[in-house]
C-alpha positions in Angstrom: 0.0 0.0 0.0 1.3 3.4 -0.9 1.8 5.8 1.9 -0.6 8.7 2.4 1.7 11.4 1.1 2.1 9.6 -2.3 -1.7 9.3 -2.5 -2.1 13.0 -1.6 0.3 14.1 -4.3 -1.5 12.0 -6.8 -4.9 13.6 -5.9 -3.2 17.0 -6.1 -1.8 16.4 -9.6 -5.0 14.9 -10.9 -7.0 17.9 -9.7 -4.5 20.3 -11.2 -4.5 18.4 -14.5 -8.3 18.9 -14.8 -8.0 22.6 -13.9 -5.2 23.1 -16.3 -7.4 21.9 -19.2 -9.8 24.8 -18.5 -7.3 27.5 -17.4 -8.2 31.0 -18.3 -11.9 30.4 -18.6 -12.8 31.2 -15.0 -11.0 32.3 -11.9 -10.1 29.5 -9.5 -11.4 29.1 -5.9 -8.5 27.4 -4.2 -8.6 26.0 -0.6 -5.8 25.2 1.8 -6.5 23.3 5.0 -4.1 23.1 7.8 -4.5 21.4 11.2 -5.6 24.7 12.8 -7.0 26.9 10.1 -8.6 27.0 6.7 -7.8 29.4 3.9 -9.6 30.2 0.6 -8.6 32.4 -2.4 -10.2 33.4 -5.7 -7.3 33.6 -8.2 -7.3 34.9 -11.7 -4.6 32.8 -13.4 -4.7 34.7 -16.6 -3.7 37.9 -14.9 -1.9 36.3 -12.0 -3.7 38.2 -9.3 -5.8 37.3 -6.2 -9.3 38.7 -6.5 -10.6 37.7 -3.0 -9.2 35.9 0.0 -10.5 34.8 3.4 -9.3 32.6 6.2 -10.3 31.6 9.7 -7.5 34.0 10.9 -9.3 37.1 9.6 -10.1 39.4 12.5 -13.9 39.7 11.8 -14.2 35.9 11.6 -11.9 35.2 14.6 -14.3 36.9 17.0 -17.3 35.0 15.7 -15.6 31.5 15.8 -15.3 29.3 18.8 -12.8 27.0 17.1 -10.8 27.8 13.9 -10.6 24.1 12.8 -14.3 23.3 12.8 -16.9 22.8 10.0 -18.5 26.0 11.2 -15.3 27.9 10.6 -15.1 26.5 7.1 -18.7 27.7 6.4 -17.9 31.2 7.6 -14.8 31.3 5.4 -16.8 30.1 2.4 -19.4 32.8 2.9 -16.8 35.4 3.4 -14.7 34.6 0.3 -17.9 34.3 -1.8 -19.1 37.8 -0.6 -15.7 39.3 -1.4 -15.6 37.6 -4.8 -19.1 38.8 -5.7 -18.1 42.3 -4.6 -15.1 42.0 -7.0 -17.4 41.1 -9.8 -16.8 37.3 -9.9 -19.8 35.0 -10.1 -18.4 31.8 -11.8 -15.3 30.1 -10.5 -13.6 26.7 -10.7 -13.2 24.9 -7.4 -9.6 23.8 -6.7 -9.6 21.4 -3.7 -6.0 20.6 -4.2 -5.0 17.3 -2.5 -7.9 17.3 -0.1 -10.8 14.9 -0.4 -14.1 16.6 -1.0 -15.4 15.9 2.5 -15.8 17.6 5.9 -14.4 21.1 6.0 -13.7 21.3 2.3 -17.2 20.3 1.4 -18.7 22.8 4.0 -16.6 25.6 2.6 -17.7 24.8 -1.0 -21.4 24.5 0.0 -21.3 27.8 1.9 -19.6 29.6 -1.1 -22.3 28.2 -3.4 -25.1 29.4 -1.1 -23.5 32.9 -0.9 -23.6 33.3 -4.7 -20.6 31.6 -6.4 -21.3 29.2 -9.2 -19.1 26.1 -9.7 
């Protein structure tokens, strides 16, 4: 059995390959999950700029959260990044989950971003 880092790298490369096929069509909503925090960015790869970003470390979210590593924190980050993206004029994005399985905090962030107005 391959170790978990090899499988994670495979998932990451498979996700990036699918995203690379459609590059430039839409901005990319990318997610990074650490053991303590969760981060999300909307990146325009054609221009090489970040259009919107949010994390569980943001001061306005920090006060509202009991734990930074919970599903509730991921939902708040998803709502926040979606609101910032819509304010920047972005409605349609491509979801880049990276090496993470679409489950738990990643799924909660994606569902909250969809509910707040992003389409992917």
